[in-house]
N, C-alpha and C positions, 0 to 999 in steps of 0.2 A: 291684193286679195287672194291671189293664187297661192301664196305661201301659207296663208292662214288655213285654207282648206286642206292643204297637204299635211299640216301638223295638227289638225283638229282632233285626230284620234288620240293624241297625248292627253287631252283634257277629258276623255271619256272616263266616267267613274269606274267602269270595270277594269280598265287598264291600270288605274291608280290602285284599286283594291288588290289586283293581282300582283303588282310590284311590291306593295307593302307585305302581302302574304308570303311572297317568295323571299323577301328579306328576313321576315320572322322565322320562316322554316330554315333558312340558311344559318341564322344565329343559333337556333335551338340545336341544330346538327353539330355546329362547331363546339358549343358548350358541352354537349354529350360526349363528343370525341375527346375533348380535354379531360373530362371527368373520368372516362373509361381508361385513359392511358396514364393517369397520375401515378406517382411513385408511392409505395407503401411507406408508412412511418418508419423512421430509422431505428426506433426501439419501441418495445412494448413493456409497460410497467415501469417501476422505479429501479434505478441502479443502486447497488449496494457498494459503498466504499469501505475498503479495509485500511485501517491506519495503525501503524505500529509506532509507539512512542518510545524512543530510546533516550534514556537519561544519561548524559555524559558526566563524568566527574568534573567538577570545577576547581580551579585553583583558588585557594584562599590566601589572603595576605596575613602574615602573623601580626598579632597585636603586640606592640612593645609593652613588656611587662613592667618596665621602670615607671611608666606613667600611671599604671593601674595599681601598683604596689602589691601585686599578687605573684606567687611563685610560678616559675615556668613549669607547665605540665610535662610529665615524662611522655615520650612517644609510646604509642600503642604497639606492643610487640606483635610480630607476625606469628601465626600459629606454627608450631614445629619448625621454627627458623626458616620460613619460606616454603616449607613442604605443604602440599595439598592435603587437607584433612577435612573431616565432616565439620560443618559450621564455618569453615573459612570462606572468605570472599575471594573470588578469582576474576581475572579479566581475560578475555580472549585476545591473543596476541600472536603475531607471526604468520597469519594466513595469507599475507600478500594481497589482501583485498578480496579474496575469494570467499571468506567466511568459513564458519565451522558448522558442520551438520549435527543437529540434535536429533537423536533417534529414539524410537519407542523402547528398544532393548539394547543392551551393550553388545552390538554385533554390526559388522559392516553390511550384512544382508538385511538388517532390520529397516523398517519403514522410516523415512526422514520426516520429522515433524516440522522443522523450520530451520532457517539458516541464521546463526548468530554472527555478527560482524565484529571486526577488531574494535577494541576499547569497550565493548559491552561487558557489564559486570553481572555475575551470578553468584549464588551461594551454594556451596556443596551440601547436599542432603543425604547422599548415600554413595557407597563405593569404598574402596576401589574394587573393580571386577576386571579380571584379565580375560580377554576374548579376542580372537583373530590377531594375535600378537600385538595387541594394544591394551593399555590400561584405561578403563572407562570410569567416569564419575557421573553421578546423577546431579544435575544442576537445576536451580530454580532462580528465575529473575526476582530480585527483591522488591521490585515495584509492580510486577505483573505476574501473578502466580500461574497464569495460563501458559507462560513461556517456560517450559520445563522439559527435560529429557536427558538422555545419556550422551556424553561427548567424550572424545579421546583426550587424554591429558597432554598430548604433544603440543597443543596450542593454548595452554592455560598457564597463567602466571598469578601467584598469590598477591593480593593487594590488601591494604588496610580496610577496615569496615567503612563502607561508603556512608 
């Protein structure tokens, strides 16, 4: 019986209420501390993705004319025997993977609009203009009219109409 009297205070309602209250206060303090030190969101608002679609020329297999009974079409001649001219289609070539800068005006100091990569095809709309010891042509992408600007002729090769 002596042990029961010594531990009897544990069954006192005020001790139980105090222990529960202390546990609740400790829980609230822990949740508040976690809420106050949380990280801010990684982003705010919606992200905008920019996509550039580059259409590459595809290789087509010739159809045997003997089975169709139609004459062989003559090849499309290149404008001015391969020389760049207005209306010609050109391809970017020889940049070594670095691309060709398209500019607002025909000048090396002019603002760069975008970078055209090797094998991209454009149509010549204006030019030539000589500036900064380079010959410049105004080019427009045939499938995306927003891709247009002045480019030097050093990295351009005439191709057939895509």
